[in-house]
C-alpha positions as CSV (number, residue, x, y, z in Angstrom):
1,X,-2.7,14.4,-25.5
2,X,-4.7,13.6,-28.2
3,X,-7.7,11.8,-28.1
4,X,-9.0,8.8,-30.0
5,X,-11.7,9.7,-32.2
6,X,-13.7,5.9,-33.4
7,X,-15.8,8.2,-35.8
8,X,-19.6,6.4,-36.5
9,X,-20.2,7.0,-40.6
10,X,-23.9,6.9,-40.6
11,X,-24.8,4.8,-44.3
12,X,-28.3,3.7,-43.1
13,X,-32.2,5.5,-43.4
14,X,-33.6,5.7,-39.6
15,X,-36.2,5.0,-40.8
16,X,-35.7,2.6,-42.2
17,X,-33.6,0.3,-39.2
18,X,-36.1,2.9,-37.3
19,X,-32.4,4.0,-36.0
20,X,-32.7,7.5,-34.7
21,X,-30.3,9.8,-33.1
22,X,-30.9,8.6,-28.9
23,X,-29.9,4.6,-30.5
24,X,-26.9,6.7,-31.9
25,X,-26.0,8.1,-29.2
26,X,-26.6,5.1,-26.7
27,X,-23.9,3.2,-29.3
28,X,-22.0,6.3,-29.1
29,X,-21.3,6.0,-25.2
30,X,-20.8,1.9,-25.0
31,X,-18.4,2.4,-27.4
32,X,-16.1,5.3,-26.1
33,X,-16.9,3.2,-22.2
34,X,-15.1,0.5,-24.0
35,X,-12.8,2.6,-25.5
36,X,-11.4,4.5,-22.7
37,X,-11.8,1.5,-21.4
38,X,-9.1,0.3,-23.2
39,X,-6.2,3.5,-23.7
40,X,-6.5,3.4,-19.6
41,X,-2.9,3.1,-19.3
42,X,-2.0,3.6,-22.8
43,X,0.3,6.6,-22.9
44,X,-0.6,8.1,-25.9
45,X,-4.4,8.4,-25.7
46,X,-5.8,10.7,-22.6
47,X,-9.3,10.1,-23.9
48,X,-12.4,8.9,-26.2
49,X,-14.6,10.1,-27.7
50,X,-16.7,9.6,-30.8
51,X,-18.7,11.2,-33.1
52,X,-21.8,10.2,-35.4
53,X,-20.8,12.7,-38.6
54,X,-17.4,13.8,-40.3
55,X,-15.1,13.5,-43.4
56,X,-12.0,11.5,-43.7
57,X,-10.0,15.1,-42.9
58,X,-11.4,14.7,-39.7
59,X,-9.7,11.2,-39.2
60,X,-6.1,11.5,-37.0
61,X,-3.8,7.8,-38.1
62,X,-4.6,6.2,-35.4
63,X,-8.8,7.4,-35.2
64,X,-10.9,4.2,-36.3
65,X,-13.9,4.6,-38.6
66,X,-16.6,2.1,-38.7
67,X,-19.8,2.3,-41.9
68,X,-23.0,1.4,-39.8
69,X,-25.2,0.3,-43.2
70,X,-29.6,-1.0,-42.7
71,X,-27.8,-4.1,-44.8
72,X,-25.0,-6.3,-45.5
73,X,-26.8,-5.6,-49.5
74,X,-25.3,-1.8,-48.9
75,X,-21.2,-3.3,-48.4
76,X,-18.6,-1.4,-49.4
77,X,-16.4,-3.5,-47.7
78,X,-16.8,-7.3,-50.4
79,X,-16.2,-3.7,-53.2
80,X,-12.4,-4.2,-51.6
81,X,-12.5,-8.0,-50.7
82,X,-10.3,-10.0,-52.8
83,X,-13.2,-13.5,-52.5
84,X,-16.2,-11.2,-53.2
85,X,-18.3,-12.6,-49.3
86,X,-18.3,-11.7,-46.5
87,X,-17.6,-13.6,-43.8
88,X,-20.9,-11.9,-41.0
89,X,-23.7,-11.2,-41.7
90,X,-23.2,-8.3,-39.0
91,X,-20.0,-6.7,-40.0
92,X,-17.3,-6.9,-42.0
93,X,-13.7,-4.8,-41.7
94,X,-10.5,-5.7,-45.0
95,X,-8.1,-3.8,-45.4
96,X,-8.1,-2.0,-48.8
97,X,-5.3,-2.4,-51.7
98,X,-6.8,0.9,-53.3
99,X,-7.8,3.7,-50.8
100,X,-5.3,2.4,-48.9
101,X,-7.0,1.5,-45.3
102,X,-9.0,-1.0,-43.4
103,X,-13.0,-0.3,-43.8
104,X,-15.1,-1.8,-41.3
105,X,-19.1,-2.2,-41.0
106,X,-21.9,-2.6,-39.7
107,X,-26.0,-3.3,-40.3
108,X,-28.1,-2.5,-38.1
109,X,-31.0,-5.5,-40.1
110,X,-28.2,-8.2,-38.9
111,X,-27.7,-7.4,-35.4
112,X,-31.7,-8.0,-34.4
113,X,-31.1,-12.5,-35.3
114,X,-29.0,-11.8,-32.7
115,X,-31.1,-8.9,-30.4
116,X,-34.1,-10.8,-27.8
117,X,-35.5,-6.6,-28.8
118,X,-34.7,-3.7,-30.1
119,X,-33.1,-2.7,-27.2
120,X,-30.6,-5.4,-27.5
121,X,-30.5,-3.9,-30.5
122,X,-28.4,-1.0,-29.9
123,X,-26.1,-2.6,-27.4
124,X,-25.1,-5.4,-30.0
125,X,-24.1,-3.5,-32.2
126,X,-22.5,-1.3,-30.7
127,X,-20.5,-5.1,-29.4
128,X,-20.4,-5.1,-33.0
129,X,-18.8,-2.2,-33.5
130,X,-16.3,-3.0,-31.1
131,X,-16.2,-5.7,-33.0
132,X,-14.1,-4.3,-36.4
133,X,-12.6,-2.3,-34.6
134,X,-10.8,-4.8,-33.0
135,X,-10.1,-6.3,-35.8
136,X,-9.0,-3.4,-37.8
137,X,-6.0,-2.4,-35.5
138,X,-5.2,-7.0,-34.4
139,X,-5.8,-8.4,-36.6
140,X,-6.9,-7.8,-40.0
141,X,-4.0,-4.5,-39.5
142,X,-1.4,-4.8,-43.0
143,X,1.0,-6.3,-39.7
144,X,2.3,-10.1,-40.8
145,X,2.3,-12.4,-38.4
146,X,3.9,-13.1,-35.8
147,X,4.7,-8.7,-35.9
148,X,4.0,-6.7,-32.2
149,X,0.8,-5.9,-32.1
150,X,-1.0,-9.0,-34.9
151,X,-3.2,-10.8,-33.2
152,X,-3.4,-14.4,-35.4
153,X,-7.0,-14.2,-35.4
154,X,-9.4,-12.2,-32.7
155,X,-12.2,-14.8,-32.6
156,X,-10.0,-17.3,-30.6
157,X,-9.0,-15.1,-27.8
158,X,-9.1,-14.9,-24.3
159,X,-11.2,-12.5,-23.3
160,X,-14.9,-10.7,-23.2
161,X,-17.6,-11.7,-25.9
162,X,-16.7,-8.4,-28.6
163,X,-13.3,-10.3,-29.5
164,X,-14.7,-13.4,-29.7
165,X,-18.0,-11.6,-31.8
166,X,-20.2,-13.9,-29.1
167,X,-23.6,-12.6,-29.6
168,X,-26.1,-11.9,-27.1
169,X,-29.8,-14.3,-26.7
170,X,-33.4,-13.7,-24.7
171,X,-32.5,-12.9,-21.4
172,X,-29.3,-12.0,-21.5
173,X,-27.8,-9.6,-19.3
174,X,-27.5,-6.5,-20.8
175,X,-27.4,-3.3,-18.5
176,X,-30.5,-0.9,-18.8
177,X,-30.8,2.1,-21.2
178,X,-32.7,4.8,-19.4
179,X,-35.7,6.2,-19.8
180,X,-35.5,10.2,-20.7
């Protein structure tokens, strides 16, 4: 059976955002943990993995793609949006009629507004990526309202914080990262 791949496309400058390989590794692992839980019991996939590279040719029809930018000013979603405004300073997703694809993106500096420190920033970034993937597959996809798998607004759904876009605040509990 196939693997659900999450392509995290690096469009940031590591030194500018203080985001390095260790940060990327942690974020990727957290995204994969969520995806493995999401596909448990689903016959279409038997595993999930992430990549910080890849080309359009690597992305399968069911795979997920999220661009990771330093800041919101680098957005490509805005270029494909009808309204020319972005709804979130952390991440956005839009259906692009021009590209005939969903475009999801997150902003490293935006996640810092909801994190107590740099370590927590990576956790917030992982949640933001998961949140944009949920938009990508559940409510902004080309499904029509009322069709199978369509969710009117994931922000109002019951469930975990990722669906509601709930940010982490100072003092929130999060998993500890090892220092190795």
